[in-house]
N, C-alpha and C positions, 0 to 999 in steps of 0.2 A: 547588435553581438555578435561574436568573431568564432568561430568554430575551431576547439582544441582539443588535443587527447592528449595528456598526461604521457610518456613515455616510458611509463612505471603500470602502465594500465593493461590488461590481456583481455582482449578482444577476438571473439569468433573471428574465423575466416567468412562464416555463414551466416554471421550476424551483420543486420540492416540498419544503420546509423544517418537519421536524416539528418542535412546543411543548418549547419549553423547549430549544434550541437557540440558542446561542450562533457566531455569525461574526465574526470579527474582523476587524482594519486590510487595508487595499487584498487584501481575498480575490476571489478570480472564479471564481465556479460558472455553468456554462454550460447547454444547453437544455435539457430532461428530465431536469435531474438532480435523484436523488430521495434525498434526505438524512432518516435517522428524528429521533425525540427522543431530547431528554439529552444530545445532544452538542455539542462544544465542536470547532468548528475554525478554528485560528490564526490568525496574523497572516499576509499571501500566500501565500495555497495558493491552489493550480488546480484544479480542478475540472471534467472535459473533461464532454464532452457528452454522456447518456445513463449516467454513473456512480451507481451504486446503494450506499450508504453507510446501515447499519443506526442501531439503535439503540444510545446509552450512548456510543457511538466515542468516542474523542480523539486527532484530526490535530492532532499542532504545526506549526511552524511553517513556512513554502519546500515544502513536500510538494504535489509535483504527480503529482497522479492524473491519467494518459490513458484514453481511452475504451476500453473493455472491463471493467475492472475495477468488479469485486464484494466486497465490505465486508461482512461478516457483523455481528450484535450484536458491540458491549462487544470491539470490535479496536481495539490503542493502536498510534500509527503516530509515529514518534519524528521529531524535526526533519529537515527534507531527504532525506525521501525521495524514492525520483523509482523509477513504476513507466512502464516498456516497453511498449510495446503493436505491435513490429511487429520482425520476426527480422530484416530485410530494408536498413534505411532506406536512404536514397535522395533525395535532392532535385530529380535528373531521372531521364525514360524513358532511356530507349537508345538513343531519336529527339533524346535532351537537351530536352526538352520539360519544364516543370514538373511533378511529379510533384500528381495531385489527389488526393480520396480513392478513384473509381476506380483506382486503379493501387497499392493498398493493400493488403494482405489482412490486419485489424485481427486481431488473436487474443487473447483471452479470457486473466484472471485473477482468479483468487477466490480469498477470505481469510475462511477459516470462525471461528465463532464464536469468542472471548477471545484470537486470537491477538498477540501483543503484537512490534513491529517496531522493530528500535533504532535510531539516527539515522542521517544518512548510508546508508541498504539501497537497492541498486539492486537491482529485479524485474525478471527480465527477462519475456517475455510467453508466455502459453501453460503458467502456472507455479498449483500450488493448493498454500495454507500453509496445515493442518491448525488443528483445533481445539486451544488452547491453545500453539501452537507458540511457540518464545520468540526471532527472531532476533535474536545480537550487531549492534551497531553496526560500521559500514561495511562491513557485507560485499556480496557480487554474488551476488545468487540466482539459479540455471542448470538448477536442477531440482526440482518438486515435494516441499512438506516434509511429512513425513507428522504426526499428530498429540503433539501432547505434546512433541516431539524439540526440544529445544536446537541452534541448528544456528549458526556462523559460520567468518568468511575469506572469500579470494576464490580459488575459488571456494565456498561455504558446503559443509558436510559438519556430516554428522551429528556431539555431542562429547559427546551425551548427551540425559536426559529431563529436564521439568517435569513437577511435577503443576501445578493449575490458580490456586494461587498464584504460579505461576512459581520456586518454589523447585525446585531442579536435585534431583532424586532416583537420577542413576545418570548415572557418568560413563563416556563412553566413550574408552577410552586410545587413544594414534594411534599408529600403527604403531611408531615408532622407537620409545614406552613401554614396546614389548612386550618390543626386546632385553636382555637379561642382559647386562651389563657381567664 
């Protein structure tokens, strides 16, 4: 992989980008971001202040990664994934004043090594997604996910187990499937 940064990308001079990392069109990378080596950052990705991304990660187009997110090595993040970092989002304080950074409590999110997150997933704050877990497209993640778990749905539930390659090795039957007719 050869390093490339599109001329339309906006990268803070206070960000650290690893060797052989590609950054595509209209991406914005804020202050104190750390991106590892050999990553691919897609078109129109937003990476907020202080986010940490490991080595050999692939972040697809239209992803929003907000402050407080830590992404470990070899993570795949599908198109249009959004990470939330505030459990009680409000535009104003109780006194009707615009909220500032001092008025909210940022909650961390950690994506462990090798995890894969499908397209259009929303991840609520204060969550850990375990090593090599697989999150199905369109899911809403409201709780932490164990390593090697296959989860999907709204809200996402554990539906099986995957191996390191992502192959399903065990399925969890739904409550309805366990009833005999």
